[in-house]
Phi, psi and omega in degrees: 000321180299317181296318176303309183293335179295343179260355183261131180294157176306134183062022182293167182260126182237134170261120174267096188274106186085053191289344181055227184280007172090013182303309183287323177301322178298313181299312181298314183291327177290342175267013175073024170274152176273112190245132169242126177250138175235145175201153179273352183263113178295326179295317177294324179293326175300318178293317181300320180297327176282321182291320185230073185295344180272351180266163178251137184232144178228139173278105188208146175278147176295338179282352181231087178259013186294344179289343181265132176295159176302146177058037181281334190231149174276334180208148172240126181250110180240078185268110176056039179239325186288343178283004173259009179250139178303139182306320182294343180262347187294324179300317177297324177294317178295323177300317179291321177297320176300315182297318186277352177275145171298160171306134184064023176293159187252138177238129172246131180228135167229131180221160177288139178273140179158202183230136171091192181221149180198164172252117186227150177291137177259108185294338179295334184240042175070023178084014177300131180295136176229146176277135178228134171246133182249144185230149169270163178301315180298317180299315181292316178300314180299316179301314181294315180297319179296337184251024168091024179239147173251135183282127175264321182202145175218137180223151170248122181236142174270121179266125179256124178218171181290339184255343181187166170234123185212139176285140177242145171262126180241123185234133171248125185225159178240142176290127174246145182269079176224170182296134176275135182273113179277139181276000000 
């Protein structure tokens, strides 16, 4: 998070894409950034509004960022949210994130490392089925580069939790103004 924020101007605008209960939005807004959080879950947004009262929240899918004008944000924070989107749709999401970022805007992405896509029970929520897309480092880097981003940093981290241990790919990228390669 520190590295991401080091690229965002003071009082900059951040989109917390897939904000969930607002944990990160709270941190950003308490540091005086202008934060907009989006999530498709109204229940999570109710929690987010209590958690981060200084942030603004919208019930919105990550696949539909069209409500935001071009160059609306200095940074997009997509922490553990994009792996819930079908792989075939992720390129379109990155194209939209590119559009809504300022020139040289910063994108942070973390996704589960692995192969394939599946619907699996999430033990954190009583076994409710959740969609998961898994990515290799090469796959994620290629997707970002094809959609107008230059990689600043990439890490593989093992996340330790009470419900699982899983490697995550964490990428910090910058919007570059070059032609996006359409598939």
